[in-house]
DSSP file (Angstrom, degrees, kcal/mol; ACC not computed):
  #  RESIDUE AA STRUCTURE BP1 BP2  ACC     N-H-->O    O-->H-N    N-H-->O    O-->H-N    TCO  KAPPA ALPHA  PHI   PSI    X-CA   Y-CA   Z-CA
    1    1 A M     >        0   0    0      0, 0.0     4,-2.4     0, 0.0     6,-0.4   0.000 360.0 360.0 360.0 -34.5   -6.9   32.7   32.8
    2    2 A S  H  >> +     0   0    0      1,-0.2     6,-1.5     2,-0.2     4,-1.1   0.876 360.0  45.5 -64.2 -35.3   -6.9   32.7   29.0
    3    3 A N  H  45S+     0   0    0      2,-0.2    -1,-0.2     3,-0.2     3,-0.1   0.937 112.9  49.1 -70.7 -45.6   -8.5   29.3   29.0
    4    4 A R  H  45S+     0   0    0      1,-0.2    -2,-0.2     2,-0.1    -1,-0.1   0.914 117.0  40.1 -61.0 -46.6  -11.1   30.1   31.7
    5    5 A T  H  <5S-     0   0    0     -4,-2.4    56,-1.8    56,-0.2    -1,-0.2   0.723 105.7-122.4 -77.1 -22.1  -12.2   33.3   30.0
    6    6 A G  T  <5S+     0   0    0     -4,-1.1    -3,-0.2    -5,-0.3    -4,-0.1   0.520  76.0 124.9  88.9   6.1  -12.1   32.0   26.5
    7    7 A L  S   <S-     0   0    0     -5,-0.6    -4,-0.1    -6,-0.4    -5,-0.1   0.926  93.5  -9.1 -64.6 -45.5   -9.7   34.7   25.4
    8    8 A A  S    S-     0   0    0     -6,-1.5    -1,-0.2    -7,-0.1    12,-0.2  -0.457  78.1-167.8-152.5  73.4   -7.2   32.1   24.1
    9    9 A P        +     0   0    0      0, 0.0     2,-0.3     0, 0.0    -6,-0.1  -0.342  20.2 153.1 -67.1 144.7   -8.0   28.5   25.0
   10   10 A G        -     0   0    0      1,-0.1    -2,-0.1     9,-0.0    -7,-0.0  -0.981  51.2-124.7-165.2 162.4   -5.3   26.0   24.4
   11   11 A K  S    S+     0   0    0     -2,-0.3    -1,-0.1     1,-0.1     3,-0.0   0.625  96.0  18.5 -90.3 -14.7   -4.1   22.6   25.7
   12   12 A N  S  > S-     0   0    0      1,-0.1     4,-1.9    -3,-0.0     3,-0.4  -0.964  88.2 -97.6-149.8 164.4   -0.6   23.8   26.5
   13   13 A P  H  > S+     0   0    0      0, 0.0     4,-2.8     0, 0.0     5,-0.2   0.843 119.1  55.8 -54.7 -37.5    1.2   27.1   27.0
   14   14 A L  H  > S+     0   0    0      2,-0.2     4,-2.4     1,-0.2     5,-0.2   0.915 107.0  49.1 -64.5 -42.6    2.5   27.3   23.4
   15   15 A Q  H  > S+     0   0    0     -3,-0.4     4,-2.1     2,-0.2    -1,-0.2   0.917 113.1  48.0 -61.3 -42.6   -1.0   27.1   22.0
   16   16 A V  H  X S+     0   0    0     -4,-1.9     4,-2.5     1,-0.2    -2,-0.2   0.922 111.4  50.1 -63.2 -45.5   -2.3   29.8   24.4
   17   17 A E  H  X S+     0   0    0     -4,-2.8     4,-2.3     1,-0.2    -2,-0.2   0.907 110.7  48.5 -60.8 -43.8    0.7   32.0   23.5
   18   18 A L  H  X S+     0   0    0     -4,-2.4     4,-1.2     1,-0.2    -1,-0.2   0.888 112.8  48.3 -66.9 -37.7    0.1   31.7   19.7
   19   19 A K  H  X S+     0   0    0     -4,-2.1     4,-1.9     2,-0.2    -2,-0.2   0.888 110.5  51.1 -68.7 -39.4   -3.6   32.4   20.1
   20   20 A L  H  X S+     0   0    0     -4,-2.5     4,-2.7     1,-0.2    -2,-0.2   0.914 106.0  55.5 -62.5 -41.9   -2.9   35.5   22.3
   21   21 A E  H  < S+     0   0    0     -4,-2.3    -1,-0.2     1,-0.2    -2,-0.2   0.841 110.4  46.4 -59.4 -33.0   -0.5   36.8   19.7
   22   22 A K  H  < S+     0   0    0     -4,-1.2    -1,-0.2    -5,-0.1    -2,-0.2   0.837 117.7  41.5 -76.8 -34.6   -3.3   36.5   17.1
   23   23 A R  H  < S+     0   0    0     -4,-1.9    -2,-0.2    -5,-0.1    -3,-0.2   0.791  97.1  79.3 -87.0 -30.2   -5.9   38.2   19.3
   24   24 A V  S  < S-     0   0    0     -4,-2.7     5,-0.1    -5,-0.2    -1,-0.0  -0.693  84.7-119.9 -85.6 122.3   -4.0   41.0   20.9
   25   25 A P    >>  -     0   0    0      0, 0.0     3,-1.9     0, 0.0     4,-0.5  -0.277  23.5-116.0 -59.2 146.6   -3.5   44.1   18.7
   26   26 A T  G >4 S+     0   0    0      1,-0.3     3,-1.3     2,-0.2     4,-0.4   0.851 112.7  59.5 -53.5 -42.6    0.1   45.0   18.0
   27   27 A E  G 34 S+     0   0    0      1,-0.3    -1,-0.3     2,-0.1     4,-0.2   0.674 112.0  40.8 -67.8 -13.7   -0.1   48.3   19.7
   28   28 A Y  G <> S+     0   0    0     -3,-1.9     4,-2.8     2,-0.1    -1,-0.3   0.401  85.5 100.5-106.4  -1.2   -1.1   46.5   23.0
   29   29 A A  H <X S+     0   0    0     -3,-1.3     4,-0.8    -4,-0.5    -2,-0.1   0.880  82.3  47.0 -58.6 -43.8    1.3   43.6   22.7
   30   30 A V  H  4 S+     0   0    0     -4,-0.4     4,-0.5     1,-0.2     3,-0.3   0.927 121.0  35.5 -65.3 -45.0    3.9   45.0   25.2
   31   31 A D  H >> S+     0   0    0     -4,-0.2     4,-2.1     1,-0.2     3,-0.5   0.772 100.7  76.3 -82.1 -26.5    1.5   46.0   27.9
   32   32 A S  H 3X S+     0   0    0     -4,-2.8     4,-2.5     1,-0.3     5,-0.2   0.844  89.0  59.0 -59.3 -34.6   -1.0   43.1   27.5
   33   33 A H  H 3X S+     0   0    0     -4,-0.8     4,-2.0    -3,-0.3    -1,-0.3   0.932 109.6  42.6 -58.0 -46.8    1.3   40.7   29.2
   34   34 A H  H <> S+     0   0    0     -3,-0.5     4,-2.6    -4,-0.5     5,-0.2   0.883 112.3  54.0 -71.0 -37.1    1.3   42.8   32.4
   35   35 A W  H  X S+     0   0    0     -4,-2.1     4,-2.4     2,-0.2    -2,-0.2   0.904 109.9  47.3 -61.0 -42.3   -2.4   43.5   32.2
   36   36 A L  H  X S+     0   0    0     -4,-2.5     4,-2.4     2,-0.2    -1,-0.2   0.907 112.1  50.1 -68.6 -40.6   -3.2   39.7   32.0
   37   37 A I  H  X S+     0   0    0     -4,-2.0     4,-2.0    -5,-0.2    -2,-0.2   0.956 113.7  44.7 -61.4 -48.8   -0.8   39.0   34.9
   38   38 A L  H  X S+     0   0    0     -4,-2.6     4,-2.3     1,-0.2     5,-0.4   0.890 112.2  51.5 -65.5 -38.9   -2.4   41.6   37.1
   39   39 A H  H  X>S+     0   0    0     -4,-2.4     5,-2.8    -5,-0.2     4,-2.2   0.917 113.0  46.3 -64.0 -41.8   -5.9   40.6   36.2
   40   40 A G  H  <5S+     0   0    0     -4,-2.4    -1,-0.2     3,-0.2    -2,-0.2   0.812 113.9  49.2 -68.8 -30.4   -5.1   37.0   37.1
   41   41 A R  H  <5S+     0   0    0     -4,-2.0    -2,-0.2    -5,-0.2    -1,-0.2   0.874 126.8  20.0 -76.8 -38.2   -3.4   38.0   40.3
   42   42 A Y  H  <5S+     0   0    0     -4,-2.3    -2,-0.2    -5,-0.2    -3,-0.2   0.643 137.4  14.1-113.0 -17.5   -6.1   40.3   41.7
   43   43 A V  T  <5S+     0   0    0     -4,-2.2     7,-3.4    -5,-0.4     2,-1.3   0.699 121.9  43.4-123.8 -58.4   -9.4   39.5   39.9
   44   44 A C  S   <S+     0   0    0     -5,-2.8   -40,-0.1     5,-0.2    -2,-0.1  -0.422  77.6 172.7 -96.0  59.6   -9.4   36.2   38.0
   45   45 A M        -     0   0    0     -2,-1.3    -4,-0.1     3,-0.4    -3,-0.0  -0.347  38.9-119.7 -73.1 151.5   -7.7   34.1   40.6
   46   46 A A  S    S+     0   0    0     -6,-0.2    -1,-0.1     1,-0.2    -5,-0.0   0.910 105.2  30.8 -60.4 -49.6   -7.3   30.4   40.2
   47   47 A R  S    S+     0   0    0      1,-0.2    -1,-0.2     0, 0.0    -3,-0.0   0.862 137.0  12.8 -83.3 -34.1   -9.2   29.1   43.3
   48   48 A K  S    S-     0   0    0     18,-0.0    -3,-0.4     2,-0.0    -1,-0.2  -0.649  73.4-161.9-145.8  82.6  -11.7   31.9   43.8
   49   49 A P        -     0   0    0      0, 0.0     2,-1.2     0, 0.0    -5,-0.2  -0.383  18.6-135.2 -67.3 143.0  -12.2   34.3   40.9
   50   50 A L    >>  +     0   0    0     -7,-3.4     3,-2.2     1,-0.2     4,-0.5  -0.533  37.4 163.4 -98.2  66.9  -13.9   37.5   41.8
   51   51 A C  G >4  +     0   0    0     -2,-1.2     3,-1.0     1,-0.3     6,-0.2   0.792  69.3  64.3 -57.9 -31.5  -16.2   37.7   38.8
   52   52 A F  G 34 S+     0   0    0     14,-0.3    -1,-0.3     1,-0.3    -2,-0.1   0.676 107.4  43.7 -69.1 -15.3  -18.4   40.2   40.5
   53   53 A K  G <4 S+     0   0    0     -3,-2.2    -1,-0.3   -10,-0.1     2,-0.3   0.475  89.2 114.8-101.6  -5.2  -15.5   42.7   40.4
   54   54 A C    X<  -     0   0    0     -3,-1.0     3,-0.8    -4,-0.5     4,-0.2  -0.473  54.7-155.2 -78.9 132.9  -14.4   41.8   36.8
   55   55 A A  T 3  S+     0   0    0     -2,-0.3     3,-0.2     1,-0.2    -1,-0.1   0.688  96.2  39.7 -75.6 -18.0  -14.7   44.6   34.2
   56   56 A V  T >  S+     0   0    0      1,-0.1     3,-1.6     2,-0.1     4,-0.5   0.133  74.6 117.3-119.0  20.6  -15.0   42.0   31.4
   57   57 A S  G X  S+     0   0    0     -3,-0.8     3,-0.7     1,-0.3    -1,-0.1   0.766  70.1  64.8 -61.8 -25.5  -17.2   39.4   33.0
   58   58 A N  G 3  S+     0   0    0      1,-0.2    -1,-0.3    -3,-0.2    -2,-0.1   0.754 107.9  41.7 -70.1 -20.6  -19.9   40.0   30.3
   59   59 A Y  G <  S+     0   0    0     -3,-1.6    -1,-0.2     2,-0.0     2,-0.2   0.442  94.1 107.9-101.0  -2.2  -17.5   38.7   27.7
   60   60 A C    <   -     0   0    0     -3,-0.7   -54,-0.2    -4,-0.5   -55,-0.1  -0.547  57.7-153.6 -83.0 139.3  -16.2   35.8   29.7
   61   61 A S        +     0   0    0    -56,-1.8     2,-0.6    -2,-0.2   -56,-0.2   0.383  60.3 116.6 -92.2   3.9  -17.1   32.2   28.9
   62   62 A Y        -     0   0    0      1,-0.2     3,-0.1   -57,-0.1    -2,-0.1  -0.637  47.6-168.3 -72.4 115.8  -16.5   31.1   32.6
   63   63 A K        +     0   0    0     -2,-0.6     2,-2.5     1,-0.2    -1,-0.2   0.928  67.0  68.3 -79.5 -48.5  -20.0   29.9   33.6
   64   64 A P  S    S-     0   0    0      0, 0.0    -1,-0.2     0, 0.0    -2,-0.0  -0.412  73.8-169.6 -79.0  77.7  -19.9   29.4   37.4
   65   65 A K        -     0   0    0     -2,-2.5     2,-0.2    -3,-0.1   -15,-0.1  -0.352  18.0-122.7 -65.5 143.5  -19.5   33.1   38.3
   66   66 A T        -     0   0    0    -17,-0.2   -14,-0.3    -2,-0.0    -1,-0.1  -0.544  16.7-135.3 -88.3 154.8  -18.7   33.7   42.0
   67   67 A M        -     0   0    0     -2,-0.2   -16,-0.1   -16,-0.1    -1,-0.0  -0.722  35.1 -87.2-103.8 155.5  -20.8   35.8   44.3
   68   68 A P              0   0    0      0, 0.0    -1,-0.1     0, 0.0   -18,-0.0  -0.333 360.0 360.0 -63.3 146.5  -19.4   38.4   46.7
   69   69 A A              0   0    0     -3,-0.0    -2,-0.0    -2,-0.0    -3,-0.0   0.445 360.0 360.0 -78.7 360.0  -18.4   37.0   50.1
C-alpha cells in the first residue's frame, strides 16, 4: 500500500520501512502501523482497491482509481 499510494515507495520492505519512519511523525509512530494495516485490509486492498471510499484518495498517486460496483 505504501508503494501504491506513494506514501513510502521502495523496492523492498526495508526501504519502505525506512521511508515510513521518516514520513510518520513521532507522536503517531505507534498507531500508524495499525492504521496502515486496517486501511490496506478494508479500503486499499491489493486486488480491488476501493478508491471511491478512500479518505485520502486526493493525495494518492495510484492512477487507475476504481469505481463503485
